[in-house]
C-alpha positions as CSV (number, residue, x, y, z in Angstrom):
1,M,-19.5,-8.8,-9.6
2,D,-20.0,-10.1,-6.6
3,F,-19.2,-8.2,-3.4
4,S,-20.3,-11.0,-0.8
5,R,-17.5,-12.9,-1.8
6,V,-15.3,-10.4,-0.5
7,R,-13.6,-10.9,2.6
8,T,-12.8,-9.1,5.6
9,G,-9.3,-7.9,4.6
10,E,-9.9,-7.1,0.9
11,L,-13.2,-5.5,2.4
12,L,-11.3,-3.4,4.8
13,A,-8.1,-2.7,1.9
14,G,-10.6,-1.5,-0.3
15,V,-12.8,1.0,1.7
16,A,-10.1,2.1,3.3
17,G,-8.6,2.8,-0.1
18,V,-11.5,4.8,-1.2
19,A,-11.5,7.0,2.0
20,L,-7.7,7.7,1.4
21,F,-8.5,9.1,-2.0
22,I,-10.6,11.2,-1.4
23,I,-8.9,12.4,2.1
24,M,-5.9,13.4,-0.5
25,F,-8.1,16.2,-1.3
26,L,-8.4,17.6,2.1
27,S,-6.5,20.0,4.4
28,W,-3.6,18.1,5.1
29,F,-1.6,20.8,6.0
30,N,-2.0,24.5,6.9
31,A,0.2,27.9,6.3
32,S,1.9,28.4,9.4
33,S,2.6,32.2,10.2
34,L,5.8,33.1,9.1
35,E,8.2,34.7,12.1
36,A,8.9,38.0,10.9
37,P,12.2,40.3,11.4
38,A,11.5,42.8,14.0
39,G,9.7,46.1,12.8
40,V,8.7,44.2,9.6
41,I,4.8,43.8,9.0
42,Q,3.6,39.9,9.3
43,F,1.6,38.1,6.5
44,D,-0.4,35.2,7.6
45,P,-1.9,33.9,4.3
46,G,-5.0,33.4,6.3
47,D,-5.8,36.9,7.3
48,V,-6.0,37.5,3.0
49,P,-9.6,37.0,1.9
50,G,-9.6,34.9,-1.2
51,V,-6.4,33.0,-0.5
52,D,-6.3,29.6,0.6
53,D,-3.7,28.8,3.5
54,S,-4.5,24.9,3.5
55,F,-2.5,22.1,1.3
56,S,-3.9,18.8,0.1
57,A,-1.8,15.6,0.1
58,W,-1.5,16.6,-3.7
59,Q,-0.2,19.8,-3.3
60,A,1.7,19.4,-0.1
61,F,3.6,16.4,-1.5
62,D,6.2,15.7,-3.8
63,F,6.7,11.9,-3.7
64,I,4.5,11.0,-1.0
65,D,1.4,11.2,-3.2
66,I,2.5,9.1,-5.5
67,V,3.0,6.1,-3.2
68,L,-0.4,7.1,-1.7
69,F,-2.6,6.6,-4.7
70,L,-0.6,3.6,-5.6
71,A,-1.6,1.8,-2.8
72,V,-5.2,3.1,-3.7
73,I,-4.9,1.4,-6.3
74,A,-3.4,-1.9,-5.4
75,A,-6.0,-1.4,-2.7
76,V,-9.2,-1.0,-4.2
77,G,-7.9,-3.1,-7.1
78,L,-7.3,-6.2,-4.8
79,M,-11.3,-5.4,-3.2
80,V,-12.5,-5.3,-7.4
81,L,-10.4,-8.7,-8.5
82,S,-12.1,-10.8,-5.5
83,A,-15.9,-9.7,-6.1
84,A,-15.2,-9.7,-10.2
85,Q,-13.3,-13.5,-9.1
86,A,-10.8,-12.3,-11.3
87,S,-7.2,-14.3,-11.4
88,V,-4.4,-12.5,-12.7
89,N,-1.1,-13.4,-13.3
90,L,1.0,-11.0,-11.1
91,P,4.3,-12.5,-9.2
92,V,3.2,-11.5,-6.4
93,A,0.3,-11.7,-5.0
94,A,-2.0,-8.6,-5.2
95,S,-2.5,-9.2,-1.3
96,A,0.8,-8.7,-0.2
97,I,1.6,-5.8,-3.1
98,T,-1.6,-4.3,-1.0
99,A,-0.1,-4.4,2.5
100,G,3.5,-3.7,1.1
101,L,2.3,-0.3,-0.6
102,G,-0.3,0.2,2.9
103,I,2.7,-0.5,5.3
104,L,5.1,2.4,2.9
105,A,2.3,4.6,2.8
106,T,1.8,4.6,6.3
107,V,5.1,5.0,7.5
108,F,5.5,8.3,5.2
109,V,2.4,9.5,6.3
110,L,3.7,8.9,9.7
111,Y,6.8,10.6,8.5
112,R,5.0,14.0,8.0
113,V,2.8,13.6,11.4
114,I,5.8,13.7,12.5
115,D,7.9,16.2,11.0
116,P,5.1,18.0,8.4
117,P,7.2,19.8,5.3
118,A,8.5,23.1,5.0
119,E,7.0,25.6,7.7
120,L,3.5,24.4,7.8
121,D,0.9,23.1,10.2
122,R,-0.8,19.4,10.6
123,S,-4.2,20.0,9.6
124,Y,-6.8,17.2,10.1
125,G,-6.3,16.0,6.7
126,V,-3.1,13.9,7.3
127,F,-4.5,12.2,10.6
128,L,-7.8,11.1,8.7
129,G,-4.9,10.0,5.9
130,L,-2.9,7.8,8.5
131,I,-6.0,6.2,9.7
132,A,-6.7,5.3,5.9
133,S,-3.1,4.4,4.6
134,T,-3.3,2.0,8.3
135,G,-6.7,1.0,7.0
136,I,-4.9,-0.1,4.0
137,A,-1.8,-2.2,5.8
138,I,-4.1,-4.2,7.8
139,G,-6.8,-4.9,5.1
140,G,-3.3,-6.5,3.0
141,W,-2.1,-7.9,5.6
142,L,-6.0,-9.5,6.7
143,A,-6.1,-10.7,3.3
144,M,-2.6,-12.6,2.6
145,Q,-3.3,-14.3,6.0
146,E,-7.0,-15.0,4.8
147,E,-5.3,-16.4,1.7
148,G,-2.4,-18.1,3.7
149,T,0.0,-15.6,2.2
150,S,3.6,-14.1,3.6
151,F,5.9,-11.9,2.9
152,G,8.4,-14.3,2.8
153,G,7.2,-17.0,1.0
154,E,6.2,-14.6,-1.5
155,A,9.8,-13.5,-1.3
156,D,11.0,-17.3,-1.8
157,R,8.4,-17.4,-5.1
158,L,9.7,-14.2,-6.7
159,G,13.4,-15.3,-6.4
160,G,13.2,-18.5,-6.9
161,G,13.6,-19.9,-3.3
162,P,11.9,-22.9,-2.2
163,G,8.5,-22.5,-3.3
164,G,9.9,-20.5,-5.8
165,S,8.2,-20.1,-9.9
166,E,11.2,-21.3,-11.1
167,P,10.8,-24.7,-12.9
168,G,12.0,-27.3,-10.6
169,A,12.3,-24.8,-7.6
170,G,11.7,-25.8,-3.9
171,E,10.8,-29.3,-5.5
172,P,13.2,-32.6,-4.3
173,P,15.5,-34.0,-7.3
174,P,13.5,-36.9,-9.6
175,P,14.6,-40.2,-8.4
176,P,17.3,-42.2,-10.3
177,P,15.9,-44.3,-12.7
178,P,14.9,-48.2,-12.6
179,P,17.9,-50.2,-12.7
180,P,17.8,-52.8,-16.1
181,P,15.6,-56.0,-16.1
182,P,17.6,-58.7,-15.3
183,S,19.4,-60.7,-18.3
184,S,18.6,-64.4,-18.6
185,G,21.5,-66.2,-20.4
186,P,22.4,-69.2,-22.8
């Protein structure tokens, strides 16, 4: 593997992907003190020794953690494929997959920054996760720009539109056959 061949966008996506994977194990949310009715003792999990009141991305999410992990795999895979000078026959460019998953991950994390799950307080990990997922999205988009790929072009290629992968897609019709040679009569 020759990491000197990795372009800026691929490197940014790969580094952000590794960072996001590590960040997913950090504290993203903390249990907040639940409001108890008057006269009832209020319980705060942070006050009990040996009880961890923080939740990582793996613990706090049901579906979002899977999307984040797929974004990590796509980002690191993009960088490794570039470093190895390997090419895989994907229906869509790897940079477009990385950018798309990075954008989706960023939207999901931003949603959870705005609306944390079930009475949990935000912790530092969710903000680091937002930065890392944004790095994957930007890195994937830069890689797309560096290789001349666009989402529209990839959609056409996948759907068989102009420039698509189906035989004859986006090509002009073949020219008519040449006229027969003139006949010489007796």
